[in-house]
Every structure is written in C-alpha cells, then in structure tokens.
LODO-938416 format. One record per residue: chain; residue number from 0; residue in three letters; x, y, z of N, C-alpha, C in turn. Coordinates in steps of 0.001 Angstrom, whole numbers. Layout:
N
A,NUM,ala,X,Y,Z,X,Y,Z,X,Y,Z
...
***
This chain:
141
A,0,met,-68047,55978,73761,-68055,55639,72287,-69445,55345,71762
A,1,lys,-70256,54583,72534,-71589,54285,71974,-72385,55591,72221
A,2,thr,-72234,56396,73107,-72904,57550,73117,-72504,58531,72003
A,3,lys,-71275,58629,71701,-70763,59445,70642,-71467,58925,69270
A,4,phe,-71363,57646,69148,-72174,57063,67984,-73560,57315,67937
A,5,thr,-74254,57113,69006,-75733,57633,68826,-75879,58962,68504
A,6,leu,-75050,59952,69206,-75162,61262,69093,-75032,61450,67522
A,7,leu,-74007,60896,66965,-73727,61178,65483,-74904,60709,64631
A,8,leu,-75494,59585,64980,-76564,59020,64141,-77797,60131,64434
A,9,leu,-78082,60488,65609,-79121,61533,65800,-78826,62857,65006
A,10,cys,-77591,63323,64914,-77256,64382,64143,-77606,64177,62759
A,11,phe,-77158,63019,62368,-77630,62531,60951,-78858,62639,60758
A,12,ala,-79652,61980,61562,-81294,62178,61402,-81652,63498,61360
A,13,phe,-81239,64329,62277,-81644,65630,62261,-81345,66288,60847
A,14,phe,-80186,66204,60420,-79742,66769,59120,-80645,66217,57890
A,15,ala,-80813,65007,58148,-81745,64334,57016,-83133,64784,56983
A,16,ile,-83750,65165,58139,-84958,65699,58367,-85086,67063,57670
A,17,ala,-84027,67718,57686,-83967,69024,57081,-84140,68940,55676
A,18,gln,-83867,67879,54866,-84048,67632,53725,-85404,67630,53204
A,19,pro,-85656,68200,51941,-87054,68323,51296,-87893,67024,51250
A,20,arg,-87234,65872,51141,-87942,64553,50694,-88282,63949,51925
A,21,lys,-89583,63645,52075,-90144,62897,53097,-89612,61405,53307
A,22,lys,-89302,60960,52104,-88752,59438,52182,-87369,59412,52875
A,23,asp,-86577,60415,52607,-85254,60553,53161,-85450,60813,54868
A,24,gln,-86386,61717,55105,-86768,61852,56504,-87018,60750,57266
A,25,ile,-88009,60059,56794,-88394,58798,57410,-87317,57762,57444
A,26,lys,-86384,57708,56362,-85320,56792,56523,-84418,57063,57600
A,27,ala,-84172,58332,57689,-83257,58847,58660,-83754,58635,60044
A,28,met,-85173,58826,60228,-85652,58500,61504,-85525,57086,62017
A,29,lys,-85724,56188,60906,-85797,54827,61140,-84348,54327,61517
A,30,ile,-83339,54676,60879,-82085,54477,61217,-81804,54903,62737
A,31,ala,-82115,56013,62919,-81781,56557,64251,-82412,55701,65403
A,32,phe,-83876,55303,64934,-84724,54639,66024,-84255,53129,66068
A,33,ile,-83858,52437,65054,-83528,51120,65166,-82081,51114,65845
A,34,thr,-81343,51957,65482,-79930,51977,65990,-80030,52095,67660
A,35,gln,-80905,52917,67897,-81009,53223,69438,-81797,51927,70103
A,36,glu,-82815,51431,69548,-83512,50269,69937,-82596,49044,70069
A,37,leu,-81731,48941,69202,-81056,47627,69152,-79784,47859,69963
A,38,glu,-79567,49147,70261,-78042,49501,70985,-76980,48981,70234
A,39,leu,-76906,49337,68888,-75828,48804,68122,-74606,49529,68193
A,40,thr,-73582,48629,68290,-72218,49213,68562,-71704,49746,67301
A,41,pro,-70713,50641,67159,-70265,51069,65777,-69809,50055,64952
A,42,asp,-69334,48892,65420,-68789,47722,64550,-70131,47074,63944
A,43,glu,-71100,46916,64943,-72184,46205,64505,-72972,47084,63461
A,44,ala,-73037,48405,63727,-73688,49191,62595,-73288,49200,61463
A,45,thr,-71960,49199,61391,-71138,49057,60011,-71457,48035,59253
A,46,lys,-71584,47045,59974,-72015,45653,59186,-73596,45380,59019
A,47,phe,-74241,45847,59902,-75754,45713,59848,-76318,46505,58769
A,48,trp,-76064,47837,58741,-76893,48773,57780,-76886,48450,56375
A,49,pro,-75694,47965,55785,-75488,47480,54430,-76682,46268,54254
A,50,leu,-76566,45326,55073,-77620,44131,54960,-78933,44609,55023
A,51,phe,-79361,45442,56141,-80546,45832,56128,-81120,46624,55068
A,52,asn,-80267,47689,54504,-80725,48391,53369,-80867,47552,52087
A,53,ala,-80118,46583,51881,-80222,45701,50792,-81577,44886,50790
A,54,phe,-81755,44527,52039,-82913,43665,52196,-84230,44608,52160
A,55,glu,-84239,45747,52754,-85355,46622,52434,-85548,47040,51040
A,56,glu,-84555,47324,50299,-84665,47649,48740,-85350,46484,48061
A,57,lys,-84806,45330,48411,-85302,43986,47617,-86911,43937,47919
A,58,gln,-87135,44010,49224,-88388,43728,49675,-89328,44881,49025
A,59,arg,-88884,46053,48913,-89687,47295,48303,-89935,46841,46877
A,60,glu,-88793,46416,46139,-89039,46000,44822,-89965,44987,44673
A,61,ile,-90005,44113,45339,-90940,42834,45105,-92362,43303,45484
A,62,arg,-92592,44072,46492,-93947,44537,46926,-94455,45534,45847
A,63,gln,-93773,46659,45564,-94205,47695,44719,-94294,47167,43320
A,64,glu,-93405,46827,42713,-93424,46445,41263,-94368,45285,41101
A,65,arg,-94457,44427,41925,-95396,43209,41691,-96935,43715,41917
A,66,phe,-97154,44337,42965,-98353,44908,43251,-98887,45719,42173
A,67,lys,-98159,46651,41680,-98568,47521,40409,-99147,46620,39240
A,68,glu,-98267,45464,39017,-98587,44612,37912,-99858,44144,38330
A,69,tyr,-100142,43536,39463,-101387,42794,39945,-102565,43844,39691
A,70,met,-102345,44988,40175,-103405,46062,40117,-103799,46292,38545
A,71,asp,-102789,46502,37811,-103084,46789,36396,-103793,45721,35711
A,72,lys,-103546,44402,36125,-104304,43446,35556,-105638,43327,35906
A,73,ile,-105786,43462,37174,-107299,43454,37726,-108096,44517,37268
A,74,asp,-107355,45815,37046,-108261,47050,36566,-108494,46799,35146
A,75,gly,-107788,45924,34374,-108091,45703,33073,-109158,44753,32825
A,76,gly,-109581,44141,33883,-110623,43030,33901,-109915,41621,33410
A,77,ile,-110167,40758,34347,-109592,39383,34025,-110532,38167,34184
A,78,ser,-110222,37160,33527,-110974,36034,33443,-110907,35243,34719
A,79,glu,-111576,34221,35082,-111431,33364,36100,-110174,32589,36059
A,80,lys,-109708,32096,34916,-108409,31551,34699,-107247,32411,35048
A,81,glu,-107417,33712,34566,-106304,34644,34725,-106255,35133,36186
A,82,ala,-107363,35016,36957,-107384,35435,38339,-106708,34243,39174
A,83,ser,-107037,33151,38741,-106471,31858,39298,-104974,31813,39337
A,84,thr,-104478,32290,38123,-102979,32532,37966,-102163,33560,38552
A,85,leu,-103092,34655,38609,-102691,35705,39265,-102290,35422,40934
A,86,leu,-103496,34675,41406,-103470,34442,42701,-102207,33412,42993
A,87,thr,-101819,32587,42207,-100813,31699,42407,-99414,32590,42305
A,88,gln,-99402,33553,41460,-98199,34444,41400,-98182,35212,42634
A,89,met,-99182,35717,43187,-99188,36431,44509,-98654,35478,45541
A,90,glu,-99171,34356,45615,-98700,33344,46667,-97238,33173,46457
A,91,asn,-96690,32849,45188,-95102,32890,44981,-94276,33987,45471
A,92,asn,-94880,35139,45225,-94311,36418,45872,-94180,36483,47321
A,93,glu,-95263,35955,47948,-95102,35922,49488,-94234,34884,49827
A,94,asp,-94099,33814,49033,-93003,32871,49361,-91742,33492,49228
A,95,glu,-91646,34307,48317,-90272,35029,47898,-89804,35902,48974
A,96,leu,-90864,36723,49600,-90805,37532,50610,-90187,36994,51770
A,97,tyr,-90934,35914,51989,-90599,34989,53350,-89184,34465,53138
A,98,asn,-88822,34064,52019,-87298,33542,51768,-86381,34548,51868
A,99,leu,-86673,35646,51441,-85841,36858,51476,-85549,37093,53042
A,100,arg,-86762,37102,53890,-86519,37579,55262,-85672,36519,55903
A,101,lys,-85709,35055,55447,-84924,34031,56129,-83567,34304,55711
A,102,lys,-83161,34665,54522,-81879,34815,54167,-81324,35982,54926
A,103,phe,-82101,36992,55105,-81550,38295,55774,-81192,37819,57173
A,104,val,-82076,37076,57817,-81873,36723,59393,-80583,35857,59337
A,105,ala,-80520,34995,58343,-79238,34135,58352,-77908,35041,58247
A,106,asn,-77968,36052,57346,-76899,36888,57138,-76507,37682,58395
A,107,leu,-77719,37892,59068,-77597,38832,60349,-76854,38073,61539
A,108,lys,-77005,36675,61496,-76489,35948,62560,-75054,35981,62751
A,109,ser,-74340,36283,61579,-72703,36552,61530,-72480,37773,62003
A,110,val,-73548,38805,62108,-73391,40298,62503,-73769,40582,63771
A,111,leu,-74914,40109,64251,-75524,40658,65499,-75916,39399,66314
A,112,pro,-75952,39472,67618,-76363,38381,68640,-77810,38007,68309
A,113,ala,-78296,37034,68612,-79734,36491,68369,-80723,37592,69165
A,114,thr,-80209,37947,70320,-81115,38896,71023,-81641,40197,70236
A,115,lys,-80484,40540,69428,-80685,41861,68779,-81402,41564,67526
A,116,ile,-81151,40368,66910,-82048,40107,65820,-83585,40010,66190
A,117,leu,-83880,39595,67191,-85329,39219,67745,-85752,40803,68049
A,118,lys,-84922,41655,68436,-85317,43004,69002,-85490,43730,67759
A,119,leu,-85011,43298,66510,-85205,44166,65286,-86572,44122,64893
A,120,lys,-87155,42994,64828,-88546,42822,64384,-89501,43829,65343
A,121,arg,-89380,43712,66625,-90023,44659,67537,-89823,46022,67304
A,122,ala,-88436,46416,66994,-88072,47657,66619,-88790,48451,65294
A,123,glu,-88802,47468,64454,-89587,47786,63156,-91106,48085,63395
A,124,glu,-91635,47115,64138,-93041,47543,64419,-93162,48528,65218
A,125,lys,-92494,48951,66261,-92609,50143,67029,-92481,51440,66246
A,126,phe,-91424,51369,65237,-91182,52370,64481,-92359,52804,63527
A,127,asn,-92953,51753,63040,-94121,51887,62072,-95210,52538,62847
A,128,arg,-95510,51856,63940,-96733,52594,64897,-96323,53997,65254
A,129,lys,-95259,54246,65658,-94886,55616,65845,-95126,56626,64717
A,130,leu,-94656,56117,63393,-94818,56906,62336,-96136,57136,62009
A,131,leu,-97065,56132,62046,-98467,56273,61881,-99174,57073,62713
A,132,lys,-98757,57082,64025,-99258,57927,65054,-98905,59426,64852
A,133,glu,-97704,59747,64345,-97293,61118,64111,-97887,61650,62767
A,134,ile,-98251,60705,61866,-99121,61140,60480,-100491,61297,61129
A,135,arg,-101046,60608,61694,-102397,60853,62349,-102368,62152,63166
A,136,asp,-101488,62272,63999,-101539,63594,64729,-101400,64767,63943
A,137,lys,-100604,64822,62922,-100419,65911,61892,-101731,66126,61327
A,138,arg,-102338,65128,60899,-103744,65219,60145,-104737,65955,61044
A,139,asn,-104576,65530,62209,-105697,66085,63216,-105423,67480,63713
A,140,asn,-104249,67846,63642,-103747,69317,64106,-103925,70230,62836
***
C-alpha cells in the first residue's frame, strides 16, 4: 500500500512537472520529496498535507506582503523614527512567524509521531538545498 501511494505521488509530481508553471512544478516536487523523506502513510498524508499547505500559505503571506511593505517604505526614504518603528514591526512579524510555526507543530502532534515532525524540518532543508543545486546546475549548463 505504501509503495502504491508513493508511486501515485510520484506520478502526480510528474504530471505537475509537465504543467507550464514553475511554481506548480516546485510544489509537486516538494510534495513528493517530503512524502518520501517522512515515509508518510496514506492516512498520515491525508491529514498532514492540508495542515502543511495552510501553514505554508500563511507563512508566504506574512513574508511576501509585509516584506514588500517594508521595501516600499525604505525605498521612499524614511526618517530615523520611522525606521525604528519599521524595525519593531519587522521583529513583530518574526515573532508572528515563530508563533505560526509553534502552532503548526502543535497541530502536527495529533497527526504525526514526533520523529516524523523532526524529520520534516530536515526534509524541508534538504529539498531547498536540492532545488538550489538544480537551479545552479541549469544556469551553468
């Protein structure tokens, strides 16, 4: 059953790679990679992926939208007082990201064993390194 599930995910990843959007390709690759690294059972995957996707989306919102706000303010020129306020806002956003991760991990505890939750962080880092290596290799070829 686990092999069939992994095969199904790999097929999904292959199908998604055929799509024109790079973002979708990367997401499919990440799903396949994390599923394989964590050795998710079909039941675990069914519960894990909605939590993970919601976490990633909220994290992306915080980083992208707020970062753009900060850059717009900085590019427009700011006073020392405004810069100090902006730094405080940035620190608050980092706190928000930290709390988001804590909540995500707390939610995962009801879905995955602790060993797989620990493996998740490593799998995310391994995937990011692999992706960067592939991008560098493509640029060099």
